[in-house]
N, C-alpha and C positions, 0 to 999 in steps of 0.2 A: 739311344733309348734309355729307359729308366725303369726302376722297379717301383711299383706302387701297389700297395695292398693295405689292405687294411686288416686284426681283430685285435691257468685259471681253472679252474677245476669245477666240475659240474655240480649243480644242485638239482636233485631230482624231486619231482612232486607228482601228485596225481590229481586228475580232474574228472568230473562226471559230465558226460554229454549224452543226452538221449537215453539215459539209463545204463549206459555202458561205461565201465571203468577205462579211462584213457590215461596214457602217461604223458606228462608235460615236462619239458626241459627248459632251463635257461640256456643262454649262449654266452658264457662269461669270458671267452677268450678267442683268439685266432683259431679258426677252423672248428670251433664248437667245444662242447664240454670235455671231450677226450682228445682234442687237437687232431682229429682225423677226418674232418669233412663229412661226418655222418650225422644226419638229423634223425634221431631215434624216436621221435614222437609219433603217436598214432592219431587217428581221427582227422587226417589231412585230406583235403579235396582231391578228387581224381582228375578233374578238369576245371579250368577257370570258367566263371560265368561269362556270358557274352560281353559284358562291359568290363571284364577284368575283376579281380578280387576287390571287395569293398575296402576303401581306405578308411581306417579308423581315425587317424589324425595325421596332420602335417605340421612341421615346425621349421622355422627359418634357421639356417646355420650358415657359416662361412665356408671357405674353400678347404679342400683336403681329399686325400686318397684313403684315409684311415676308415675302415669299416666300423660300424657300431657294435656294441656288445650289450647283453641284457642279463641282469641279475637282480633277484630279490625285489621285483616290482619297479626297477629303474633301468633306464637306457643311458649308456655312457658313450660319448663320441668326442673326438678331438677335431678342431678346425683351426682356421687362421683368418685373421682380420688384417688387411693392409692399413698402414698408417695413412692419414688424410693426405691427399695429394700425391699418393704413391700408386703405381700400377706395376703389374708384372710385365716383363719384356714380351714383345710380340713373338720372338723366337725363344721357345722354352729352354733351348740349350745354352742361351746366354747366361753368364754368371756375373753377378755384381753384388752389391749390398742393397737389399730390398727391405725397407723398413716396415715393421708390422709386429704383430704379436700372435702367439698361439693361445688356444683356450682348451680346457676340458669342460664339457657340458654334461650335467646330470639332469635327465628328463624323467618325468613320470611316465611309466609304461602305460598307464591308463589313458592319458590324454595328451602327452607330449609337452606339458608345461615344464618350464625350466625350474628345477628345484635348487640348484646351485651351479656356479661356474667358477673355475679357477683360470685366471688370465695372467700372462707374463709377457714382457717384451722379448721379441725374438727376431732380430734382423736375419734375413735369409741370405746365404751365400751359395746356394745350391742350384743345380739345374732342375727344371720342372718344379717351379716354386709355388704350386697351388696351395700346399698345406701339408700337415702331418701325414705320415705313411702308416703308422703303427696303431692298431686298435688297442684300447685299454684292456687291462687284465684285472678281473675282480675276484677277490678271494678273502673270506673271513673278515669282512668289514673294511677291507682296504682296496684301493684302486691304484694300479701301477700304470703309468703312462710314459711314453718315450716320444719326444718331439723330433722333428726332422733335423734339427741342429744339435741333437744329443742331450737335451734336457730331460733327465729321468726324474720322475716324481713318484712318491708314495703318498697318496691322499686318503683321508678318512672318507669312506664311501657314503657316510651319512651327511656330512656338511662340507666336504671338499677341503678341509684343513690340511695343510702340508705337514706330514709326519717326518719325512726326510727327503733329500734330493741329492742329485749329482749333476754336474755339467761335464760330459765326456770330453769335450775339447779342452777345457781348462784342466780337469783332473788328470787327464792322461796325455796331455801335450800333443794332441792330434788335430787334424783338420777334418771337417765334415766330408764324407764321401761325396762324389760328384752328384749323386741323386739323393743325398741325405741318409740319415740313419733309418733303416727300414726293417731290420730283423726284430720280430716280435719276441719280447722277453718270455722266458719259460720259468714257471714256478715249479720247484721240486723240493718238497720238504720245507726246510727253512731257507732255501736258496732261491734267489731270483737270478737267473742266468741270462746274461745279455751279450749280444754281439757288439763289441766296442771298437777295437782297432789299436794299432800301435805295436811296438816291439814287446812281445811276451804278453800282450793283453788283448789279443783278438777276441777272446772270450773271457768274461769276468763274472764271477758269482758274488752277489751281495746278500747279506742277511736281510731277509724280507721285512723284519720288524725295525731294524735300526739303520740299515743302509751300509753297515760296515762291510768292507771288502773281505771275502772269505778265501777266494783264490783267483788267480789269473793264469791264463794258458794260451799258447800258440802265438806264432808270429807270421804275418803275411803282409805283403806290400799294401794290399787293400783288404778291408774286412768283408766286402761283399754285402749282400742284402738278404740272405736266406735265414729263415727262422730256425733256431735250434729245436731239437725234438729228442725224446728219450725212447729207445726201443730195447727190449730184452732179447739177447741172443747169446749162445754159448754159456747159458746159465748166469749171465751178467747183465745188469742194467747199463746200457751204453748211451752216453750223450753224443748224438750225432751233430757235428758242427762242420758245415761246409763253407769254406772260404775260396776265393778265386784261384788258389793254387792246389788245393787238395781236399778230399773228403776225409774227415777225421772222426774217430770215436774216442771219447774221454770218460774217465770215471767222474760221474756227476758230483760225487762227494768231495773229491780232492782236486779235480782238474788234470790229473795224470793222464797222459796220452796212451791209449791202448793200441791204436793203429792209425796209419795215414796212407792213403792211396792218392798219388798225384792225379789231378784232373784240372788242367788249366782252363780258365775262363776269361776270354778277352773282355776288356773294358770293365772288369770286376763284376760281370753280370751273373752272379749266382743268386737266383731269386726264389725259385720254387722250393717249397719245403720237401726234404727227402722223404720218400715213401717206402714202407717195408711191407712185404707180404711173404709169409713163410720164412725161408732163409735168404730171400733176395731183397736187396736194398737198392732203390732206384734214384738217380739224380738226372736232371735235365737242364740244359743251359741254352740260351738264345744262339750264341755263336758255335759252341762246342758240341752241341747235340746231347747224346745220352751216355750214361755210364751205369751199368748194372753190376753190382757186387754180390758175391755169394758169401754169406756169413758162416763162420765156422760153428759147428754144433757143440764143440767141446770147450772152446775158450774164446775170448774176445779177439777175433782176427777176421780178416776179410781178404778175398781174392777176386780179381776181375773175372766176371762171367762173360761179358761182351761190352763193347764200347763203340761209339761212332769214331771212325778213323779220320774223317775229313772235317775241317772246321769251315763250315759254309752255311750261313743262315738261310740262303735262298735255295740251293740244291740240297735238300735235306733227305736223309735216308731213314732216320729213326724219329725222334721227337726233339725239337728245339723250342722248348717252352719259354715264354717270357714271364707273364704274370700268373699264368694258370698253374696251380699245383695239381699234378695228375692224380688219377684215382686208379688203384690196383685192385683187381677182383678176378677170381677164378682163372688165374693164369694169363690175364690180359691187362694192358695198360691203356687208359683213356686219358687224353690230354689235348690241349690246343697248341699247335705248332706256331712257327714264327710269323706266318702270314695268314693266320686265322683258320688253319685246317684242323678241325676236330678229328683226331686220329685214334685208331685202335691198333695196338701192337701186340705181338706175342711176347710174353715175359721171358721166355726161355732163350729167344734168339734176337728179339727186336724187330723181327719181320713185320712189315706193315700189312694189316688185314684189310682196312678200309680207311677212307677219309671223306669228309664232307665239310662244306662251308655253310651249310644250312643254319647251324646254331649260332654263327658269328656274323657273317657278312651277307648271307643269302645268295652266295654264288660266285664271288670274286675274291682273288687273293689280295689282302690288304695288310701291309706291314704292321705288326704288333696287334692285330685284331685279337680280341680276347673274349672268353667266357669263363666264369668260375663254376666249378662242379661240386655239387653236394648230393650225397646219396640219402634217399628216404624210402625205406621199405624196398620194393622191387623196382623202383624207378629213380630217376635223378632230377634234381632241380638245377637248371643252368641259368645264370644271370649274365647276360652279355653286355657289351660296351654300349649298345644302343638303348639300354635301359629296359630290355625285355626279359621277363622271367619265363622260362620254358620248362615244361614237364616232358621228359623223354625217357625212353628205354635205350640203354646202351648195352650191346652184346656183340659177340663175334659176328653175328649175322648182319649187324649194321646199326645205323641211327634211326630210331623210330620216334618222331615227334608226336606227342599226344595232345598238347595244348600250349598256347602261348598268350601272354598278356603283357602290355606295355605298362611298366610301373613308374618310370622316371624319365624325364628329358635329359639327354646327355648335354652337359653344360660346359665341359672343359675342352677347349680347343687346343689340345696338346700336340697334335701331329698332323695338322692340316684338316682335321675333321673333328666334329664334336663327339666326345666320348664320356662315359662314366666308368671309372676304373677303381671302384671300391667294392670290397667283398661285403655282401649282405649278411645279416644275422637271421637265423631261424629259431624262434623261441615261442613257447606257449601257443603254438598253432598260428603264429603270425610271422610275417617277414618284415624286417626292418632294413631299409636301404636308403642311401644318401647320394646326393650329387653335391655340387658346390653352392647350392642355394637352399636346399631343404633336405630334411630327413622325413621319411614317411613310415607309417605302420599300416600294413594291409593284412586283412583277415584271411587265413588259409584253412580255417576249420571247416570240417565236413558239416554241412547243415542238413537237418532232417525236415 
């Protein structure tokens, strides 16, 4: 299996609808303005119309798992075009040299028209070669993108001009991970922090304006695919960097390691973004299950609270997430396990409270079945691999589906079935979602 996902700092605005002041947000990076999978806008519909939310526009794009982002009236998305006469292998696990190029597209948020595009040749050597995995990151007039083969670009958000770039494989003497580069870069102050790979350079920070390397840290046999995130604990801002050998906390300014806790992940499958609630920090992996750490209140340190003791993706006891970054709330964990089970666990013990297939497969266990989870107000929006957008309540009492609409056709036959495995963006009371053929904008605003 493979990691695929798709999305910067928020820009807040205000809008007027029906005489009431409503708050509107862009969605300029992976998991939203605060990188936490919370959609904070108001004025959102309670249920979908009978025929689904009205589609404002559609635009043709190429293949890819990278989700779109939205910033300052524009939509940014990365895709891939195959070279003429070239096709992807029937078995997505096959690796060879597949000719083609990657693109960064900038579309008008109003109508989906292409405003500019940046294209570059990029032969693929990776498994599951549909396209890029990483969503763009937009901040202060710049767009940062990372392709599946390690092409890092800083582009002018206005016209797509290249301001600086790096080629991870060339610059760091490494090979592309089996499923490509997939960790979403993190912007912190003047630092763009990336998951790279290699001896001493699993994590690298670059100057956001010049591309100059500021620091490098950590060594691991594989870099994995999990996106870095910063949390505060013990009175210290800690950069959480999870690779297939350990969970780590670093000083984001220098790269110095605060602490490391071993957590082996078979096949390099560290995917989900680590999640924190209170003093607890949660990790989940396809083969290895769950790890819950307790963060020290006085200094940057961590101890194991509980962990999955057996490595088995079929006979699971806690949560073995693949593409789904879980959501932590009120002492409970909500996430999708290895065969599509949407589960609720107790944070303190990992004990399973309930599970359901309703949000993902509608009743059967399917390997790698997925839904992405985003919170809005007192409910959740779940976007599943069938292209359905679901409004639901998640609580210790169970899964309560409120409304469901089919947004997109699953076009990517990655695992013997057609799926859409890219994270949507929620911005300005709309949803933006893509498959391997098109990106759509649908209206989720409450109408009077």
